[in-house]
N, C-alpha and C positions, 0 to 999 in steps of 0.2 A: 603700698604693697607691691612686691615684685612678682614677676611671673614664676620665679623659682619658689615663691611661698605657697604655690597652689598645693592644696592638700592631696594626699594619695587618693586615687579614684577607686571606685568599686569595680575591680576586675572580676570579682566573684560576689554573687549575691549572698546576703546574710542567710545562713542556714541552708545553703545550696545542697549540702549532702546530709542534712538532718533526716532522721527517720520521720516518716509521715505522722507517726503517733506523737512526735514531739513538736509538731508545727500546726498552728491554726492560721491558715492563710487562704483567702483574705480574712481580715478581721471584719465581722458583720457590722452593719450600721447600728443596730441595736441588739440587745441580748436580754432574753427572759430569765437567764440564770444570774442571780444577783452576785455571783462570785466570778463571772467571766467578763473579760474586757470587751468593749464595743467602741466604734468610732465616735458615737455620740457622747459617751461618759468617760472613755479611756478606761483606766482601771477603776472599778466601782468602789463605793464607800466600804463595802464588805472587806476589800483587800487592805483597808487601812484600819481595820478593827481587829483586835487580838482574837485568836480562835476561842480562847476561854471566855471571851465576852460575846461570842456569837458570830464573830467574823471568820474569814478564811484567807489562807495564803493566796497570793496571786499565782496564776497558772503559768508555768514556763512556756507552754505552747503559745499563750497569748503574747508573751514578750517576744518570742521568736517570730511570730507572725507579724507583729508591729514593725520590728526592725527589718524584716524582709520586704514589707511594703515600701518603707522609706528608702531602703537601698535600691529597690527596683526603680523607683521614680528618679533617684539621684543618678543611677547608671544611665537611664534614658537621656538625661540632659548632658551628662558627661560625654556620651558618645555622639552628641550633636543632633539628636533627634528633635525635630519640631513636631509637636503633637498635632494630629488632624483635628478639624473642627468637630465638636460633639454637641448636639442640641441638648441632650440630657444633662451634660456637664454645665452648659451655659445656664440652663434653667435652675440647676441646683446652687449655683454661685451668684445668681441674679444677673447674669450676663457678663460677657467679656469686657474688660476695660479698654479705653481708647489706647491705640498703639500696640495692642496685643497682636501677635503673628501666629497664624495657624496654617497647616498644610491642607490643600484641597483633598477631599475625600475620595475623588475618583481619578484625578489626573496627576501623575507623578511630576514633581518639579514646579508645580503651581502653588504659590503661597499668597495668603490674604492678610491685610493689615486692617485692624478695626479702626473706624473713624469716629467712634463715640463710646462713652461709658455705658455700662449696663446693656451691652449689645447682645441681643438674643436672636438677631436676624441670621439668615443662612447665606454664607458667601456665594456670590454668583447669581442669587435670586434678584428679581426686579425690585429696585428700591432698597436693597440691602445696604447696611452701613459698613460695607467692606470695600476696599480698593485693592486691585492687583498689586502685590508687593513690588513687582518690577515694571509697573506702569511708567510710561515715558521712555522706556528703553526699547531698542530694536533687538530682537532675538537673532542669534546667528543661525538658527535652524528652527524647524517647526512649521506650523500653518502660516499662510500668507498674512501679512500685516499691512496696514495702511495708516497714513498720517495726513492730517489736513494742514499741518504747519510746514513751513519751509525748512529744509534740512541742508546745512552747509557742511561739506567735507573739506576741512581746511588742509588736510594732508593727502587729499586725493581719495578716490573711491576705486577699490580693486574688486572686480566681480568676474566670475566665470560665465555668467549668463545674465543678460538684461532682458526683461520681458515687459510688455505693456501692462498697466494696471487693469484690474478686473473690469471687463466691459469695454475696453478700448482695443482698437485694431492695431494701433501703431504707438511707438515711442516718439514723442515730439521733442526735438532739441532746438531751443529757440535761439541759440547762439552758435558760432562756428566751433567746429571740433578741430583741434590742432593735434596731429598725429606725431609730431616731432620726427624722430628717425624710425618710427614703427611702421608696420604694414597694416593696411585696412583690408580685411577679408570679408567679402559679401557675395551672396548668391544672386542678388538682383539689386539694381539701382533704378529707381523710377522717380519721375518728377511728381511733385505734390501740387496738383491743380494746374500744371502747365502742360503744353503739348510736346515740348522737347526738353531733353536733358542737356544743358550747356556745360561744356568743359572748356575752361578759358586758357589752359596751358596744355603743353604736350603730355601725352600719356605714354609711358614707356612700359611695354608689355614683357620685357625680358625675353625668356624662352617660351612664354605662354602664347596661346592662340586667341585671336579675337574672332568671334563669330558674329556675322551680320547677314541678314537677308536682303538688305538694301543699302547701297552707298549713294548719297546725294550731296551735291554742293550747297553751301549756304550762300545764296546770292549768285554772283557771276563767276565765282572763283573756279579754278580748274582742279580736279582731283589729280594728285601726283603720287606715284608709287616710286619711292627712292630706294636705291640699293637693289641687290639681286632678289627677284621675286619668283618663287616656284609655284606653278599652278598645276595641281594634281588632277583636277576635274575639268570638264569641258566648259568653256565660257561662251555664252550666246551674246552676239552683238546685234543690236537693232539697226546699227549703221556700220558701214564698212570701216574697220579700224586701219590705222596706218602702222605698219611694222617695218623694221629695218631691212628684212630680206625679201627681195622679189616683189611681185604684185599678186595679191591674193583676191580672188573673186569673193563676193559676199552672197553667192547664189545659195549657200546653205551647206555645202559639203566640200571636201577637198578633191572631188573627182573632176573638176573643170579642167579644161585643157590649159597646160602651162604656156605662157608667152615666151617668145624668143628672148633670150637674155636672162630668163629667170634663173635664180641660183640653183634650183632643183631640176633644171631641164635635162640633166644627164643621168637621172635616176629613174628606175622602174619601180612603180609603187608595188608594195606587197599585197595590196587589196584594192578594191574599187572597180571602176569601169574598165572595160577592155582597153588595152593599149597596143599600138603597133610601133615597130621600130624599122625605119627605112635604111638605116646604116648597119653595117656588119658589126657584130658584137663578139669580141674575143674573150673567152673565159680562160685566163692564163692559169688559174688554179684548178681547172676542171669544173664540170657542171653535174650536180647531183639532182636527179628528178625522181618522182614517184614511179613505181613499176608500171611499165606499159603505157606511158603517156604518149599521145599523138595529137595532132591538130583537131581530130574529131572525137577524141575520147572524153567522157564526162567523169570517169572514175578509174581506179586502177584495176578494173575487171576486164579491160580490153585485151583481145587476143594478142599474144606476143608474136612478133614477126621473126622470121628466120634470121639468126645472127644476134638476137637480143642477148644482152649479157646475162639475163636471168632465166634463160630458156630451160636450163637444167634443174630449176628449183620448183618446189611446190609452195604455193602461197599458204600461209597459215590461216587466212580468212578470205572472204570474197565469194565470187561465183563458183559453182561446181566445176571441177576439172576432171579430165580423163586422159589416159595414156594408152597407146596401142603397143608400147614396148614393155617387156618384162622388167620388174623392179626388184632389185636384190638389196636386202637389209643385212649388211655384213655384221652389224653389231646387235641384231635382233630387232623385233618390232613389238612395241608395247601398245596394246589396244584395250578398250573396255571389254569386260567379261562377256562372253557369249555372242560376239558380233558375227553375223553371217550376211550373205548377200541379200537375203530376203527379210532379215530381222529389222524391225523399226526401232528397237531399243535393245538394251542389254538384258532383257528378261527372257530371251530365247532359251529353250531347254538345252542343256549341255549333252553332247553325244558321248557315248562310251569311248574312253581313251582320251578325252579332253584333258589338257594339262591342269585345268582348274577344277576337276571333278571332285576333289577332296576338300574344296574350300566353300565357305558360305559367302554369298554375295553381300556386299555392304548395303545394297539397296535393290529395289525391284520387287517382283512378286514374292508372296510368302513362300518359305521353304520349310522342309521337314527332314528329320534325320532319324533313322532307327538305331543308330550307334551312339554311344555316349560321347560327349564332346568335352575335352579337358582344356581349360585355359590356364596354362602353366604360369603365365605372367599376370593373371588377374583378368577379370571381366568388368568393363566399365560401361554402364548403361544408364540412360536417363529415366527409363520406365520399364517395369516388368509386368507383363500381362499373361493371363492364363491362356493356354492353347485353345483353338477353336473347339467348342463343345464342352469345355471344362469350366467349372465355377471357381476353382482354386488353383493356386500354385503350391505344389508340395515340395518341401525341402527335406531330404532324407537325413542329412547330417546337421550337426549343430551350426548355428549362424554366429560367427565370432565377429564383433563390431570393432575390436581393438579399442582405441580411444575415441571412436566416433559415437554419435548419438543416434539411437533408434527412435523415430517418431511414429507413433501408432495412435489411432483414435479408439481402437477396440482390440482387446485380447480375449480370445475364446479357446476353449479346449476342443481337441479333436476326438470326438467320441465321449467316453465316460472318464477320461483321465483327469487328474487334478493338476491345475497350473502350479508350477513350482518356480520360485525365483530364488536362486542360491547365491551365497556370498553377501557381502555388505551392500545394502541398497540405500542410497540417499534419495529421499522423496522431497523435492523442492516445492511442489504445489499441493493443494488440498486434494485428497482422494475421497470420493464419495462411495460408500458401501450401501447397496440397496438391501442387503441382508446382513445380520450380525456376523462378523468374522470370528474365527477361532484363533487362539494363541497357544501353540504346542498342544492342541487337542482340547483346550478348555475355552469356554465362551468368555468374551470380554464384557466388562461392565461399562455402562455409559456414565459420563460425569454427572449427568442429570439424575442418575440413580443413587449416587453416593454422596453428592454435595450436601443435601439438606438433612443428613442424618443427625448432626449436632446443631441444635438451635437454642440460643439463649436470648431472651427478650432484651433489647437495647444493645446487643453486641452483634455486629455483622461479621460473618466469617470467623467464628470461634474455632479453636482447635486444641487438642490435648497433647501434652508432652510428658515423657516419663524419663526419670533419671534415678540411678542407684546412688543414694546419698548416705554419708557417714557423719554422725555427730560425735564430737570429741569432748571428753570430760574436762580437758584443760581449758576449754572455752568458757566453762562455768555458766554464770547467769547471763552472759552476753549471747550464748548460743553459738552455733556454727553456721556461718554464712554460706549458702549453696547458690551457685549461679545456674539459672535455667539454661538449657542448651541453646535456645534462641529466644532472646528477649521479645516480649509481645510489643507490637507497635503502639498499642493504646493502654492496655491494662491487663494485669494478671487478676482474675476474678476469684478463682478457687484453688486451694492446695490441700491435698490429702495423701494418705499413704498407708502402708501396712508394714508391720514389724517383720524382720527376717532373723534367722538364727534361733538358738534355744533360749528358753527362759522368757519371762514377761517383764517388760520395763514400761514405765510411763514416759511418754514423749509428747512433745508439743511442736506445732508448726505455726509460723507467723509470716505473712506476706510482707516483704520489705518494699518492693517496687515492682515494676513490670518485668524485671529481669533477675530478681534475687528473692530467696526464701531463707528464713532463719529457723533452725531446728534444735531441740534439746532432748536429752534422754536422762531419766532419773530412776534410781532404785531406792525407794524411801526418800531420804533427804540428800542422798549422794548422787552427784552428776556422774553419768556413765558414758562409755564409748561404745557405739554400736551402729547398726545400719538399718535403713528402711528403703522400701520402694516408694519413691516420691512421684506423685502425679499432679500436674497443674493444668488448669483450663483458663484461657485468656483469649484476647482478640486484638 
């Protein structure tokens, strides 16, 4: 047999679109009707006996149902479905045979293989005659796995993460690791059971930094720093070091007196202990010093001497200054608001005629105004509070927020007025109403008041649908198929209606499925064309 000889598959189940009245599915295990088929008897003896001899023809519904059951099972296997374990099925067939494969009933992707005939045990249970179908293999994902046997990776092992087995603190590697041309990255290297970590060859750090709290020699060797070494922090020496320039004292600071011949003997230190110079010093580029410095001055607050270069200037800071000569500000004087000779701050009361009388101070004591104030370019404030003695801020005109958001915890009416929100309003959060609100003057009904009005035993959330339907004489005995506006998710339970128009016709209604109804109309023995108001109830 060739793969091309594979027979057509059941893409559509037998009788998938058959009327429910033409289908008996599933076929019952047994039947009390001696003319109906069952799984135990198949088609009964009565179907093989002529009607005139007391038999009956086989039912087309039973034949449709049998073929549908067989095509359903065939379609499952053709689509690659492995059936889950079923204890009831195992009991009915006397147990699964050895080698049978079933799917786990709770975990997707887990399959079991039967290890004995007549197997009625449950997969995964203690002592069950089933083995994991993929036993002996390592999964690429899923829960942690363990193996007591040695595993060899002949083509190498590639992993993004290696971790110690359950209960172990470390991964032990009993032989050397050869990195070839690759780099080993680690956050810590520690000896295992030894006091020191020995590195037998040079370590090249590249552009990286080596951090160490202590450098020590191994034996009598001398530490050597080769190449240019930059030291950014202070080094403390327990013994006086030897350096190429001059002689340095090891007294603890660089404030000791320099010896004659020292390379630094011609320099004045920028800080440290006081120094004296016995030789004349020439400043060929000039000397710039802080204001008012003298041999006895401790700060730049010393009184300037006559002839000082800065005598005509006022210091921006320092000790208080005074002048007995008039001072003229040719370009104006800018001072804080309300300054006077006796004022301790800018909160002094303004006198009539003051240049700033029409302005409000940015800070200081509280101010009031009896005239309206207009902010032509807008008013920016972090907080608005009611004036002293008032409980509210009153805004006489509308407050327009443009595209900004108004945050309020409470909205209340002023007096007996009704709150009005005009325009389209989007409510993003839940609003709680402590009294029932009105809609256009009428009270609103609660969902809890209208939901349970239609109740049908065994059908949760049923509802009624209505459609104006027309039956057509040309459809004859087949009737006219009418689609329900919205197919019911589970089932259409009832269908009824009333005639429309003049005259009286006989008409019939049949439920086809959860979304379709079939209707007929007759006058005597003749099919008619007409209309009815059709109502359905389903869930």
